[in-house]
All heavy atoms as a GROMACS GRO file, in nm:
protein
  614
    1MET      N    1   2.396  -0.213   0.229
    1MET     CA    2   2.318  -0.288   0.321
    1MET      C    3   2.354  -0.258   0.464
    1MET      O    4   2.474  -0.238   0.499
    1MET     CB    5   2.346  -0.436   0.291
    1MET     CG    6   2.264  -0.531   0.374
    1MET     SD    7   2.278  -0.699   0.309
    1MET     CE    8   2.146  -0.768   0.406
    2SER      N    9   2.256  -0.255   0.549
    2SER     CA   10   2.279  -0.222   0.690
    2SER      C   11   2.352  -0.333   0.766
    2SER      O   12   2.349  -0.447   0.729
    2SER     CB   13   2.141  -0.205   0.753
    2SER     OG   14   2.142  -0.213   0.888
    3ASP      N   15   2.428  -0.293   0.873
    3ASP     CA   16   2.492  -0.394   0.955
    3ASP      C   17   2.401  -0.460   1.059
    3ASP      O   18   2.442  -0.553   1.124
    3ASP     CB   19   2.607  -0.324   1.036
    3ASP     CG   20   2.723  -0.289   0.946
    3ASP    OD1   21   2.738  -0.349   0.837
    3ASP    OD2   22   2.799  -0.194   0.985
    4ASP      N   23   2.270  -0.414   1.060
    4ASP     CA   24   2.179  -0.476   1.153
    4ASP      C   25   2.143  -0.614   1.104
    4ASP      O   26   2.121  -0.640   0.988
    4ASP     CB   27   2.047  -0.394   1.157
    4ASP     CG   28   2.071  -0.258   1.221
    4ASP    OD1   29   2.166  -0.239   1.297
    4ASP    OD2   30   1.991  -0.164   1.190
    5LYS      N   31   2.145  -0.711   1.197
    5LYS     CA   32   2.110  -0.849   1.161
    5LYS      C   33   1.957  -0.860   1.156
    5LYS      O   34   1.887  -0.802   1.237
    5LYS     CB   35   2.165  -0.947   1.267
    5LYS     CG   36   2.315  -0.956   1.263
    5LYS     CD   37   2.361  -1.069   1.339
    5LYS     CE   38   2.514  -1.081   1.326
    5LYS     NZ   39   2.566  -1.206   1.371
    6GLN      N   40   1.917  -0.940   1.059
    6GLN     CA   41   1.768  -0.965   1.051
    6GLN      C   42   1.730  -1.059   1.156
    6GLN      O   43   1.803  -1.162   1.178
    6GLN     CB   44   1.736  -1.020   0.910
    6GLN     CG   45   1.757  -0.926   0.799
    6GLN     CD   46   1.723  -0.989   0.664
    6GLN    OE1   47   1.739  -1.107   0.646
    6GLN    NE2   48   1.677  -0.908   0.572
    7LEU      N   49   1.617  -1.040   1.221
    7LEU     CA   50   1.568  -1.130   1.325
    7LEU      C   51   1.440  -1.189   1.269
    7LEU      O   52   1.329  -1.150   1.309
    7LEU     CB   53   1.546  -1.056   1.456
    7LEU     CG   54   1.672  -0.996   1.520
    7LEU    CD1   55   1.636  -0.925   1.648
    7LEU    CD2   56   1.780  -1.100   1.538
    8LEU      N   57   1.454  -1.279   1.170
    8LEU     CA   58   1.341  -1.335   1.102
    8LEU      C   59   1.255  -1.426   1.195
    8LEU      O   60   1.306  -1.502   1.277
    8LEU     CB   61   1.388  -1.414   0.982
    8LEU     CG   62   1.462  -1.339   0.874
    8LEU    CD1   63   1.513  -1.430   0.766
    8LEU    CD2   64   1.380  -1.225   0.818
    9HIS      N   65   1.123  -1.416   1.171
    9HIS     CA   66   1.027  -1.495   1.245
    9HIS      C   67   0.923  -1.554   1.152
    9HIS      O   68   0.875  -1.478   1.062
    9HIS     CB   69   0.955  -1.410   1.350
    9HIS     CG   70   1.046  -1.359   1.458
    9HIS    ND1   71   1.130  -1.257   1.437
    9HIS    CD2   72   1.063  -1.404   1.584
    9HIS    CE1   73   1.196  -1.231   1.554
    9HIS    NE2   74   1.157  -1.325   1.643
   10LEU      N   75   0.892  -1.680   1.171
   10LEU     CA   76   0.790  -1.749   1.091
   10LEU      C   77   0.666  -1.764   1.170
   10LEU      O   78   0.667  -1.802   1.290
   10LEU     CB   79   0.844  -1.890   1.054
   10LEU     CG   80   0.740  -1.987   0.999
   10LEU    CD1   81   0.693  -1.950   0.864
   10LEU    CD2   82   0.805  -2.129   0.995
   11VAL      N   83   0.548  -1.735   1.111
   11VAL     CA   84   0.420  -1.756   1.176
   11VAL      C   85   0.348  -1.864   1.094
   11VAL      O   86   0.335  -1.854   0.972
   11VAL     CB   87   0.333  -1.627   1.177
   11VAL    CG1   88   0.195  -1.654   1.235
   11VAL    CG2   89   0.405  -1.517   1.254
   12PHE      N   90   0.308  -1.968   1.161
   12PHE     CA   91   0.239  -2.080   1.095
   12PHE      C   92   0.144  -2.150   1.199
   12PHE      O   93   0.154  -2.130   1.319
   12PHE     CB   94   0.334  -2.180   1.037
   12PHE     CG   95   0.383  -2.276   1.134
   12PHE    CD1   96   0.337  -2.407   1.141
   12PHE    CD2   97   0.487  -2.246   1.222
   12PHE    CE1   98   0.389  -2.497   1.232
   12PHE    CE2   99   0.537  -2.333   1.318
   12PHE     CZ  100   0.491  -2.462   1.322
   13GLY      N  101   0.056  -2.233   1.145
   13GLY     CA  102  -0.035  -2.306   1.237
   13GLY      C  103  -0.115  -2.405   1.157
   13GLY      O  104  -0.105  -2.427   1.040
   14GLY      N  105  -0.207  -2.468   1.236
   14GLY     CA  106  -0.296  -2.565   1.178
   14GLY      C  107  -0.372  -2.638   1.292
   14GLY      O  108  -0.362  -2.598   1.404
   15GLU      N  109  -0.441  -2.736   1.249
   15GLU     CA  110  -0.525  -2.811   1.346
   15GLU      C  111  -0.440  -2.921   1.413
   15GLU      O  112  -0.370  -3.001   1.353
   15GLU     CB  113  -0.642  -2.882   1.267
   15GLU     CG  114  -0.739  -2.951   1.364
   15GLU     CD  115  -0.856  -3.009   1.290
   15GLU    OE1  116  -0.884  -2.961   1.173
   15GLU    OE2  117  -0.922  -3.095   1.344
   16LEU      N  118  -0.441  -2.918   1.543
   16LEU     CA  119  -0.366  -3.012   1.627
   16LEU      C  120  -0.446  -3.140   1.644
   16LEU      O  121  -0.567  -3.143   1.650
   16LEU     CB  122  -0.338  -2.955   1.767
   16LEU     CG  123  -0.254  -2.829   1.770
   16LEU    CD1  124  -0.244  -2.779   1.915
   16LEU    CD2  125  -0.114  -2.853   1.711
   17SER      N  126  -0.376  -3.254   1.652
   17SER     CA  127  -0.442  -3.382   1.674
   17SER      C  128  -0.473  -3.404   1.820
   17SER      O  129  -0.564  -3.475   1.863
   17SER     CB  130  -0.361  -3.499   1.619
   17SER     OG  131  -0.236  -3.500   1.686
   18ASP      N  132  -0.403  -3.334   1.910
   18ASP     CA  133  -0.416  -3.339   2.052
   18ASP      C  134  -0.392  -3.209   2.115
   18ASP      O  135  -0.283  -3.148   2.092
   18ASP     CB  136  -0.322  -3.445   2.110
   18ASP     CG  137  -0.322  -3.463   2.259
   18ASP    OD1  138  -0.404  -3.395   2.326
   18ASP    OD2  139  -0.236  -3.530   2.314
   19LEU      N  140  -0.480  -3.154   2.192
   19LEU     CA  141  -0.468  -3.022   2.248
   19LEU      C  142  -0.354  -3.010   2.352
   19LEU      O  143  -0.310  -2.904   2.387
   19LEU     CB  144  -0.599  -2.975   2.314
   19LEU     CG  145  -0.711  -2.952   2.216
   19LEU    CD1  146  -0.837  -2.914   2.292
   19LEU    CD2  147  -0.676  -2.843   2.117
   20GLN      N  148  -0.306  -3.127   2.399
   20GLN     CA  149  -0.195  -3.126   2.501
   20GLN      C  150  -0.061  -3.123   2.435
   20GLN      O  151   0.046  -3.114   2.506
   20GLN     CB  152  -0.209  -3.251   2.587
   20GLN     CG  153  -0.340  -3.260   2.658
   20GLN     CD  154  -0.374  -3.138   2.742
   20GLN    OE1  155  -0.290  -3.086   2.814
   20GLN    NE2  156  -0.497  -3.090   2.731
   21GLY      N  157  -0.049  -3.136   2.308
   21GLY     CA  158   0.079  -3.139   2.239
   21GLY      C  159   0.086  -3.044   2.121
   21GLY      O  160   0.001  -2.959   2.100
   22VAL      N  161   0.187  -3.065   2.036
   22VAL     CA  162   0.201  -2.986   1.913
   22VAL      C  163   0.217  -3.074   1.791
   22VAL      O  164   0.294  -3.049   1.702
   22VAL     CB  165   0.320  -2.883   1.925
   22VAL    CG1  166   0.286  -2.773   2.020
   22VAL    CG2  167   0.450  -2.954   1.963
   23THR      N  168   0.132  -3.183   1.791
   23THR     CA  169   0.133  -3.270   1.672
   23THR      C  170   0.010  -3.226   1.586
   23THR      O  171  -0.099  -3.219   1.637
   23THR     CB  172   0.114  -3.415   1.716
   23THR    OG1  173   0.230  -3.451   1.800
   23THR    CG2  174   0.114  -3.508   1.595
   24PHE      N  175   0.044  -3.202   1.459
   24PHE     CA  176  -0.065  -3.152   1.368
   24PHE      C  177  -0.143  -3.271   1.309
   24PHE      O  178  -0.087  -3.370   1.278
   24PHE     CB  179  -0.007  -3.062   1.262
   24PHE     CG  180   0.049  -2.934   1.315
   24PHE    CD1  181   0.189  -2.921   1.341
   24PHE    CD2  182  -0.034  -2.827   1.341
   24PHE    CE1  183   0.237  -2.802   1.390
   24PHE    CE2  184   0.015  -2.708   1.389
   24PHE     CZ  185   0.151  -2.699   1.416
   25GLU      N  186  -0.270  -3.247   1.292
   25GLU     CA  187  -0.359  -3.344   1.237
   25GLU      C  188  -0.313  -3.384   1.093
   25GLU      O  189  -0.308  -3.502   1.057
   25GLU     CB  190  -0.499  -3.292   1.234
   25GLU     CG  191  -0.603  -3.388   1.192
   25GLU     CD  192  -0.629  -3.500   1.296
   25GLU    OE1  193  -0.615  -3.471   1.413
   25GLU    OE2  194  -0.663  -3.612   1.253
   26ASP      N  195  -0.277  -3.284   1.012
   26ASP     CA  196  -0.238  -3.309   0.875
   26ASP      C  197  -0.132  -3.198   0.835
   26ASP      O  198  -0.171  -3.087   0.811
   26ASP     CB  199  -0.356  -3.303   0.778
   26ASP     CG  200  -0.323  -3.336   0.637
   26ASP    OD1  201  -0.204  -3.348   0.599
   26ASP    OD2  202  -0.416  -3.361   0.559
   27VAL      N  203  -0.004  -3.239   0.829
   27VAL     CA  204   0.100  -3.141   0.797
   27VAL      C  205   0.083  -3.083   0.659
   27VAL      O  206   0.134  -2.974   0.628
   27VAL     CB  207   0.239  -3.195   0.820
   27VAL    CG1  208   0.264  -3.228   0.965
   27VAL    CG2  209   0.270  -3.317   0.730
   28ASN      N  210   0.014  -3.152   0.571
   28ASN     CA  211  -0.008  -3.100   0.434
   28ASN      C  212  -0.109  -2.984   0.434
   28ASN      O  213  -0.123  -2.912   0.335
   28ASN     CB  214  -0.059  -3.214   0.344
   28ASN     CG  215   0.048  -3.314   0.322
   28ASN    OD1  216   0.161  -3.283   0.289
   28ASN    ND2  217   0.016  -3.442   0.335
   29LYS      N  218  -0.176  -2.965   0.544
   29LYS     CA  219  -0.277  -2.855   0.553
   29LYS      C  220  -0.228  -2.741   0.649
   29LYS      O  221  -0.306  -2.660   0.688
   29LYS     CB  222  -0.409  -2.910   0.608
   29LYS     CG  223  -0.473  -3.000   0.503
   29LYS     CD  224  -0.609  -3.048   0.560
   29LYS     CE  225  -0.678  -3.143   0.458
   29LYS     NZ  226  -0.806  -3.185   0.510
   30LEU      N  227  -0.098  -2.739   0.676
   30LEU     CA  228  -0.045  -2.632   0.759
   30LEU      C  229  -0.064  -2.494   0.692
   30LEU      O  230  -0.049  -2.485   0.570
   30LEU     CB  231   0.102  -2.652   0.793
   30LEU     CG  232   0.134  -2.757   0.891
   30LEU    CD1  233   0.282  -2.777   0.910
   30LEU    CD2  234   0.063  -2.738   1.021
   31ASP      N  235  -0.097  -2.399   0.764
   31ASP     CA  236  -0.112  -2.261   0.711
   31ASP      C  237   0.008  -2.182   0.746
   31ASP      O  238   0.037  -2.150   0.863
   31ASP     CB  239  -0.235  -2.198   0.783
   31ASP     CG  240  -0.265  -2.051   0.739
   31ASP    OD1  241  -0.207  -2.013   0.635
   31ASP    OD2  242  -0.336  -1.986   0.804
   32VAL      N  243   0.089  -2.156   0.642
   32VAL     CA  244   0.209  -2.071   0.658
   32VAL      C  245   0.164  -1.927   0.636
   32VAL      O  246   0.136  -1.886   0.524
   32VAL     CB  247   0.321  -2.109   0.563
   32VAL    CG1  248   0.440  -2.019   0.576
   32VAL    CG2  249   0.361  -2.259   0.589
   33VAL      N  250   0.154  -1.851   0.740
   33VAL     CA  251   0.109  -1.715   0.735
   33VAL      C  252   0.216  -1.624   0.670
   33VAL      O  253   0.183  -1.546   0.586
   33VAL     CB  254   0.069  -1.663   0.874
   33VAL    CG1  255   0.024  -1.521   0.872
   33VAL    CG2  256  -0.035  -1.750   0.936
   34GLY      N  257   0.339  -1.642   0.711
   34GLY     CA  258   0.446  -1.560   0.653
   34GLY      C  259   0.571  -1.555   0.733
   34GLY      O  260   0.578  -1.611   0.847
   35ILE      N  261   0.674  -1.491   0.681
   35ILE     CA  262   0.798  -1.472   0.748
   35ILE      C  263   0.812  -1.319   0.767
   35ILE      O  264   0.790  -1.240   0.671
   35ILE     CB  265   0.917  -1.523   0.663
   35ILE    CG1  266   0.906  -1.674   0.648
   35ILE    CG2  267   1.052  -1.485   0.730
   35ILE    CD1  268   1.009  -1.740   0.560
   36TYR      N  269   0.850  -1.277   0.886
   36TYR     CA  270   0.849  -1.135   0.924
   36TYR      C  271   0.985  -1.096   0.971
   36TYR      O  272   1.063  -1.175   1.027
   36TYR     CB  273   0.745  -1.113   1.030
   36TYR     CG  274   0.600  -1.151   0.980
   36TYR    CD1  275   0.557  -1.279   0.989
   36TYR    CD2  276   0.529  -1.057   0.916
   36TYR    CE1  277   0.434  -1.312   0.935
   36TYR    CE2  278   0.404  -1.089   0.864
   36TYR     CZ  279   0.359  -1.216   0.868
   36TYR     OH  280   0.239  -1.252   0.816
   37PRO      N  281   1.021  -0.966   0.953
   37PRO     CA  282   1.152  -0.916   0.981
   37PRO      C  283   1.186  -0.892   1.131
   37PRO      O  284   1.299  -0.869   1.168
   37PRO     CB  285   1.159  -0.785   0.907
   37PRO     CG  286   1.019  -0.734   0.905
   37PRO     CD  287   0.937  -0.862   0.895
   38ASP      N  288   1.083  -0.899   1.212
   38ASP     CA  289   1.106  -0.876   1.360
   38ASP      C  290   0.991  -0.940   1.437
   38ASP      O  291   0.886  -0.974   1.381
   38ASP     CB  292   1.113  -0.728   1.392
   38ASP     CG  293   0.998  -0.650   1.337
   38ASP    OD1  294   0.883  -0.678   1.376
   38ASP    OD2  295   1.015  -0.553   1.257
   39TYR      N  296   1.008  -0.951   1.566
   39TYR     CA  297   0.912  -1.018   1.653
   39TYR      C  298   0.778  -0.940   1.654
   39TYR      O  299   0.670  -1.000   1.650
   39TYR     CB  300   0.964  -1.034   1.792
   39TYR     CG  301   0.866  -1.110   1.878
   39TYR    CD1  302   0.849  -1.248   1.874
   39TYR    CD2  303   0.782  -1.040   1.968
   39TYR    CE1  304   0.754  -1.312   1.950
   39TYR    CE2  305   0.686  -1.104   2.041
   39TYR     CZ  306   0.678  -1.239   2.035
   39TYR     OH  307   0.574  -1.306   2.114
   40ALA      N  308   0.783  -0.810   1.662
   40ALA     CA  309   0.662  -0.729   1.669
   40ALA      C  310   0.570  -0.754   1.546
   40ALA      O  311   0.446  -0.772   1.565
   40ALA     CB  312   0.695  -0.580   1.684
   41SER      N  313   0.631  -0.761   1.426
   41SER     CA  314   0.550  -0.785   1.306
   41SER      C  315   0.491  -0.926   1.312
   41SER      O  316   0.377  -0.948   1.271
   41SER     CB  317   0.634  -0.765   1.182
   41SER     OG  318   0.685  -0.635   1.176
   42ALA      N  319   0.570  -1.018   1.354
   42ALA     CA  320   0.530  -1.159   1.360
   42ALA      C  321   0.416  -1.171   1.463
   42ALA      O  322   0.314  -1.237   1.441
   42ALA     CB  323   0.640  -1.249   1.398
   43TYR      N  324   0.431  -1.103   1.579
   43TYR     CA  325   0.329  -1.108   1.682
   43TYR      C  326   0.193  -1.053   1.634
   43TYR      O  327   0.090  -1.112   1.656
   43TYR     CB  328   0.373  -1.032   1.804
   43TYR     CG  329   0.272  -1.031   1.917
   43TYR    CD1  330   0.251  -1.138   2.000
   43TYR    CD2  331   0.183  -0.923   1.930
   43TYR    CE1  332   0.157  -1.138   2.101
   43TYR    CE2  333   0.083  -0.924   2.025
   43TYR     CZ  334   0.072  -1.028   2.114
   43TYR     OH  335  -0.027  -1.031   2.206
   44ASN      N  336   0.200  -0.943   1.559
   44ASN     CA  337   0.076  -0.882   1.506
   44ASN      C  338   0.009  -0.978   1.409
   44ASN      O  339  -0.112  -0.993   1.408
   44ASN     CB  340   0.105  -0.750   1.439
   44ASN     CG  341   0.140  -0.643   1.540
   44ASN    OD1  342   0.098  -0.645   1.655
   44ASN    ND2  343   0.213  -0.543   1.495
   45ALA      N  344   0.087  -1.048   1.324
   45ALA     CA  345   0.031  -1.139   1.229
   45ALA      C  346  -0.029  -1.262   1.303
   45ALA      O  347  -0.137  -1.312   1.272
   45ALA     CB  348   0.138  -1.187   1.131
   46TRP      N  349   0.045  -1.311   1.401
   46TRP     CA  350  -0.001  -1.424   1.483
   46TRP      C  351  -0.133  -1.391   1.551
   46TRP      O  352  -0.225  -1.467   1.557
   46TRP     CB  353   0.105  -1.461   1.588
   46TRP     CG  354   0.056  -1.555   1.693
   46TRP    CD1  355   0.050  -1.691   1.681
   46TRP    CD2  356   0.003  -1.525   1.818
   46TRP    NE1  357  -0.002  -1.744   1.799
   46TRP    CE2  358  -0.036  -1.644   1.884
   46TRP    CE3  359  -0.020  -1.402   1.888
   46TRP    CZ2  360  -0.091  -1.644   2.008
   46TRP    CZ3  361  -0.078  -1.409   2.011
   46TRP    CH2  362  -0.108  -1.525   2.071
   47LYS      N  363  -0.137  -1.272   1.614
   47LYS     CA  364  -0.255  -1.231   1.690
   47LYS      C  365  -0.376  -1.220   1.591
   47LYS      O  366  -0.488  -1.266   1.626
   47LYS     CB  367  -0.232  -1.092   1.757
   47LYS     CG  368  -0.342  -1.049   1.841
   47LYS     CD  369  -0.305  -0.920   1.913
   47LYS     CE  370  -0.421  -0.867   1.994
   47LYS     NZ  371  -0.389  -0.739   2.061
   48ASP      N  372  -0.354  -1.164   1.472
   48ASP     CA  373  -0.462  -1.144   1.375
   48ASP      C  374  -0.520  -1.285   1.332
   48ASP      O  375  -0.636  -1.307   1.336
   48ASP     CB  376  -0.409  -1.068   1.258
   48ASP     CG  377  -0.518  -1.045   1.153
   48ASP    OD1  378  -0.623  -0.990   1.189
   48ASP    OD2  379  -0.500  -1.078   1.035
   49VAL      N  380  -0.428  -1.378   1.294
   49VAL     CA  381  -0.476  -1.505   1.247
   49VAL      C  382  -0.534  -1.591   1.360
   49VAL      O  383  -0.630  -1.664   1.338
   49VAL     CB  384  -0.362  -1.579   1.166
   49VAL    CG1  385  -0.255  -1.633   1.259
   49VAL    CG2  386  -0.423  -1.690   1.079
   50SER      N  387  -0.477  -1.578   1.478
   50SER     CA  388  -0.532  -1.650   1.590
   50SER      C  389  -0.671  -1.608   1.624
   50SER      O  390  -0.763  -1.686   1.655
   50SER     CB  391  -0.440  -1.631   1.714
   50SER     OG  392  -0.314  -1.699   1.690
   51GLN      N  393  -0.696  -1.474   1.619
   51GLN     CA  394  -0.832  -1.428   1.648
   51GLN      C  395  -0.931  -1.465   1.542
   51GLN      O  396  -1.046  -1.493   1.567
   51GLN     CB  397  -0.827  -1.272   1.659
   51GLN     CG  398  -0.760  -1.222   1.786
   51GLN     CD  399  -0.748  -1.070   1.801
   51GLN    OE1  400  -0.756  -1.004   1.700
   51GLN    NE2  401  -0.726  -1.026   1.920
   52LYS      N  402  -0.885  -1.476   1.418
   52LYS     CA  403  -0.973  -1.524   1.314
   52LYS      C  404  -1.010  -1.668   1.327
   52LYS      O  405  -1.113  -1.712   1.275
   52LYS     CB  406  -0.911  -1.502   1.177
   52LYS     CG  407  -0.905  -1.357   1.136
   52LYS     CD  408  -0.830  -1.342   1.000
   52LYS     CE  409  -0.819  -1.191   0.969
   52LYS     NZ  410  -0.735  -1.169   0.846
   53ASN      N  411  -0.935  -1.745   1.400
   53ASN     CA  412  -0.958  -1.887   1.420
   53ASN      C  413  -1.001  -1.924   1.563
   53ASN      O  414  -0.992  -2.038   1.609
   53ASN     CB  415  -0.834  -1.965   1.382
   53ASN     CG  416  -0.815  -1.972   1.236
   53ASN    OD1  417  -0.874  -2.045   1.160
   53ASN    ND2  418  -0.727  -1.884   1.186
   54VAL      N  419  -1.047  -1.824   1.635
   54VAL     CA  420  -1.081  -1.840   1.781
   54VAL      C  421  -1.188  -1.947   1.802
   54VAL      O  422  -1.192  -2.013   1.906
   54VAL     CB  423  -1.115  -1.704   1.845
   54VAL    CG1  424  -1.251  -1.657   1.798
   54VAL    CG2  425  -1.105  -1.720   1.997
   55ASP      N  426  -1.275  -1.970   1.704
   55ASP     CA  427  -1.386  -2.065   1.719
   55ASP      C  428  -1.340  -2.208   1.697
   55ASP      O  429  -1.414  -2.300   1.729
   55ASP     CB  430  -1.502  -2.030   1.628
   55ASP     CG  431  -1.572  -1.902   1.667
   55ASP    OD1  432  -1.570  -1.869   1.792
   55ASP    OD2  433  -1.624  -1.835   1.581
   56SER      N  434  -1.221  -2.229   1.651
   56SER     CA  435  -1.171  -2.365   1.631
   56SER      C  436  -1.076  -2.398   1.741
   56SER      O  437  -0.956  -2.359   1.741
   56SER     CB  438  -1.098  -2.372   1.492
   56SER     OG  439  -1.041  -2.504   1.476
   57ALA      N  440  -1.119  -2.474   1.840
   57ALA     CA  441  -1.041  -2.501   1.960
   57ALA      C  442  -0.912  -2.577   1.929
   57ALA      O  443  -0.812  -2.567   2.005
   57ALA     CB  444  -1.122  -2.585   2.059
   58ARG      N  445  -0.911  -2.659   1.823
   58ARG     CA  446  -0.792  -2.738   1.795
   58ARG      C  447  -0.695  -2.670   1.701
   58ARG      O  448  -0.590  -2.723   1.666
   58ARG     CB  449  -0.839  -2.872   1.735
   58ARG     CG  450  -0.905  -2.962   1.837
   58ARG     CD  451  -0.962  -3.087   1.785
   58ARG     NE  452  -0.901  -3.141   1.662
   58ARG     CZ  453  -0.893  -3.263   1.634
   58ARG    NH1  454  -0.933  -3.352   1.720
   58ARG    NH2  455  -0.837  -3.307   1.516
   59THR      N  456  -0.730  -2.545   1.654
   59THR     CA  457  -0.638  -2.474   1.563
   59THR      C  458  -0.550  -2.383   1.647
   59THR      O  459  -0.596  -2.307   1.724
   59THR     CB  460  -0.718  -2.397   1.461
   59THR    OG1  461  -0.800  -2.488   1.386
   59THR    CG2  462  -0.628  -2.320   1.369
   60ARG      N  463  -0.416  -2.398   1.620
   60ARG     CA  464  -0.318  -2.317   1.697
   60ARG      C  465  -0.219  -2.262   1.597
   60ARG      O  466  -0.183  -2.321   1.499
   60ARG     CB  467  -0.241  -2.402   1.797
   60ARG     CG  468  -0.322  -2.458   1.909
   60ARG     CD  469  -0.359  -2.350   2.013
   60ARG     NE  470  -0.413  -2.410   2.132
   60ARG     CZ  471  -0.545  -2.446   2.150
   60ARG    NH1  472  -0.624  -2.419   2.052
   60ARG    NH2  473  -0.585  -2.496   2.264
   61TYR      N  474  -0.173  -2.143   1.631
   61TYR     CA  475  -0.070  -2.075   1.551
   61TYR      C  476   0.053  -2.050   1.639
   61TYR      O  477   0.040  -2.033   1.761
   61TYR     CB  478  -0.124  -1.944   1.490
   61TYR     CG  479  -0.208  -1.976   1.370
   61TYR    CD1  480  -0.341  -2.008   1.382
   61TYR    CD2  481  -0.150  -1.974   1.242
   61TYR    CE1  482  -0.417  -2.038   1.273
   61TYR    CE2  483  -0.229  -2.002   1.132
   61TYR     CZ  484  -0.362  -2.036   1.148
   61TYR     OH  485  -0.436  -2.067   1.037
   62PHE      N  486   0.166  -2.050   1.576
   62PHE     CA  487   0.295  -2.037   1.650
   62PHE      C  488   0.386  -1.937   1.584
   62PHE      O  489   0.378  -1.913   1.461
   62PHE     CB  490   0.367  -2.172   1.651
   62PHE     CG  491   0.286  -2.282   1.721
   62PHE    CD1  492   0.200  -2.360   1.643
   62PHE    CD2  493   0.295  -2.304   1.853
   62PHE    CE1  494   0.127  -2.459   1.701
   62PHE    CE2  495   0.221  -2.402   1.914
   62PHE     CZ  496   0.136  -2.483   1.838
   63ILE      N  497   0.475  -1.879   1.663
   63ILE     CA  498   0.582  -1.794   1.614
   63ILE      C  499   0.712  -1.869   1.632
   63ILE      O  500   0.748  -1.913   1.742
   63ILE     CB  501   0.588  -1.660   1.686
   63ILE    CG1  502   0.459  -1.581   1.668
   63ILE    CG2  503   0.706  -1.579   1.638
   63ILE    CD1  504   0.448  -1.455   1.753
   64VAL      N  505   0.788  -1.892   1.524
   64VAL     CA  506   0.912  -1.956   1.528
   64VAL      C  507   1.025  -1.854   1.506
   64VAL      O  508   1.021  -1.778   1.408
   64VAL     CB  509   0.928  -2.068   1.418
   64VAL    CG1  510   1.062  -2.133   1.421
   64VAL    CG2  511   0.813  -2.167   1.436
   65HIS      N  512   1.121  -1.848   1.598
   65HIS     CA  513   1.233  -1.760   1.585
   65HIS      C  514   1.335  -1.812   1.482
   65HIS      O  515   1.429  -1.885   1.526
   65HIS     CB  516   1.298  -1.732   1.721
   65HIS     CG  517   1.200  -1.678   1.824
   65HIS    ND1  518   1.195  -1.542   1.848
   65HIS    CD2  519   1.109  -1.737   1.898
   65HIS    CE1  520   1.099  -1.526   1.940
   65HIS    NE2  521   1.044  -1.636   1.976
   66LEU      N  522   1.314  -1.787   1.359
   66LEU     CA  523   1.408  -1.841   1.256
   66LEU      C  524   1.550  -1.792   1.276
   66LEU      O  525   1.642  -1.866   1.246
   66LEU     CB  526   1.362  -1.799   1.114
   66LEU     CG  527   1.228  -1.860   1.065
   66LEU    CD1  528   1.196  -1.808   0.930
   66LEU    CD2  529   1.241  -2.013   1.067
   67HIS      N  530   1.569  -1.673   1.324
   67HIS     CA  531   1.703  -1.621   1.344
   67HIS      C  532   1.781  -1.705   1.440
   67HIS      O  533   1.904  -1.722   1.429
   67HIS     CB  534   1.702  -1.474   1.385
   67HIS     CG  535   1.634  -1.449   1.517
   67HIS    ND1  536   1.696  -1.446   1.637
   67HIS    CD2  537   1.502  -1.430   1.542
   67HIS    CE1  538   1.608  -1.418   1.732
   67HIS    NE2  539   1.493  -1.418   1.680
   68LYS      N  540   1.714  -1.765   1.535
   68LYS     CA  541   1.782  -1.858   1.630
   68LYS      C  542   1.822  -1.986   1.566
   68LYS      O  543   1.923  -2.048   1.606
   68LYS     CB  544   1.692  -1.884   1.751
   68LYS     CG  545   1.675  -1.758   1.839
   68LYS     CD  546   1.592  -1.785   1.958
   68LYS     CE  547   1.573  -1.665   2.048
   68LYS     NZ  548   1.498  -1.689   2.172
   69LEU      N  549   1.744  -2.030   1.468
   69LEU     CA  550   1.780  -2.157   1.400
   69LEU      C  551   1.892  -2.129   1.294
   69LEU      O  552   1.973  -2.218   1.273
   69LEU     CB  553   1.652  -2.209   1.324
   69LEU     CG  554   1.541  -2.251   1.417
   69LEU    CD1  555   1.418  -2.287   1.332
   69LEU    CD2  556   1.578  -2.370   1.501
   70LEU      N  557   1.890  -2.014   1.234
   70LEU     CA  558   1.987  -1.981   1.137
   70LEU      C  559   2.125  -1.954   1.195
   70LEU      O  560   2.227  -1.971   1.127
   70LEU     CB  561   1.943  -1.860   1.049
   70LEU     CG  562   1.816  -1.884   0.966
   70LEU    CD1  563   1.765  -1.757   0.909
   70LEU    CD2  564   1.844  -1.993   0.857
   71ASP      N  565   2.123  -1.899   1.315
   71ASP     CA  566   2.248  -1.856   1.382
   71ASP      C  567   2.241  -1.894   1.528
   71ASP      O  568   2.235  -1.806   1.617
   71ASP     CB  569   2.270  -1.705   1.362
   71ASP     CG  570   2.408  -1.661   1.408
   71ASP    OD1  571   2.493  -1.744   1.440
   71ASP    OD2  572   2.429  -1.537   1.406
   72PRO      N  573   2.248  -2.026   1.565
   72PRO     CA  574   2.227  -2.062   1.703
   72PRO      C  575   2.327  -2.020   1.804
   72PRO      O  576   2.309  -2.011   1.920
   72PRO     CB  577   2.224  -2.219   1.692
   72PRO     CG  578   2.294  -2.248   1.568
   72PRO     CD  579   2.273  -2.135   1.471
   73GLU      N  580   2.450  -1.989   1.750
   73GLU     CA  581   2.557  -1.940   1.844
   73GLU      C  582   2.535  -1.795   1.892
   73GLU      O  583   2.588  -1.752   1.987
   73GLU     CB  584   2.695  -1.957   1.775
   73GLU     CG  585   2.728  -2.097   1.755
   73GLU     CD  586   2.866  -2.121   1.693
   73GLU    OE1  587   2.946  -2.026   1.699
   73GLU    OE2  588   2.891  -2.230   1.640
   74ASN      N  589   2.458  -1.721   1.817
   74ASN     CA  590   2.424  -1.582   1.854
   74ASN      C  591   2.278  -1.578   1.891
   74ASN      O  592   2.194  -1.534   1.814
   74ASN     CB  593   2.451  -1.485   1.739
   74ASN     CG  594   2.595  -1.439   1.738
   74ASN    OD1  595   2.659  -1.435   1.842
   74ASN    ND2  596   2.643  -1.416   1.615
   75ASP      N  597   2.243  -1.630   2.004
   75ASP     CA  598   2.110  -1.630   2.048
   75ASP      C  599   2.062  -1.489   2.097
   75ASP      O  600   2.086  -1.454   2.209
   75ASP     CB  601   2.089  -1.735   2.166
   75ASP     CG  602   1.946  -1.759   2.200
   75ASP    OD1  603   1.857  -1.715   2.126
   75ASP    OD2  604   1.922  -1.828   2.301
   76HIS      N  605   2.004  -1.416   2.002
   76HIS     CA  606   1.967  -1.273   2.030
   76HIS      C  607   1.850  -1.267   2.129
   76HIS      O  608   1.748  -1.292   2.110
   76HIS     CB  609   1.931  -1.200   1.903
   76HIS     CG  610   2.028  -1.230   1.788
   76HIS    ND1  611   2.162  -1.199   1.800
   76HIS    CD2  612   2.011  -1.278   1.664
   76HIS    CE1  613   2.219  -1.232   1.686
   76HIS    NE2  614   2.131  -1.282   1.604
   0.00000   0.00000   0.00000
């Protein structure tokens, strides 16, 4: 196994209840796009799914830096 640390990123989204915040209308309907090994891969997935939902003004997708949550003392 390589000594390189994984920099995992989660891409997910859904319909927001308010465009000014990040409260979802229904958390049971969140779309988990996937977990990616690096930011570039996550960004490409985020961009693709965001473009597919461009006509839904209340639908937003996000990239979560899982590696920062898993290892907060080593903020890469």
